[in-house]
C-alpha angles and dihedrals in degrees: 000000000000123000090249092052091046092053091052091050094053108104122230107276097220133052087192137054107287116247122239090259091052091049089051090048091053092047091049091052090046093052092044092053093041090056092048092048091048090051091048092050091048091051092046091053092049093048092046092054091051091045094050091049093052091044092052091048089052092049093049091049091051092047092049103038108013127110125233105270102176138342095297105015143075129200135203112202125217129180094267104010142036123216111215127191109202114193131195087197126024102273095115090053098038115029091197091063117110118277093231092110108032114197122256120233122229124183114204122194114219119234111265110262114231113238119229115248 
């Protein structure tokens, strides 16, 4: 159940008119949660901007230096991971193609190599 669904399912606390102290208690909880939600949204926006920048850098590196991996994908291999640009169109193969279908980025971890004893 989502948080929104849970809040709708919570029954009304009082079967009487809330006292002034109860109203203040509700308002205090409201403001506390409002502040936390605002901070969470701000952090999420900041993280998303950083994430999108890194993702775009990865896609550009794969487009520029990657090898054809499959019909509509290119990969750039690292020591422990592979960056893979998977395209619905042909953008990852031909950077002059339209941006209607931007490629998706997949990061594959390589199987751990067994060290020789």
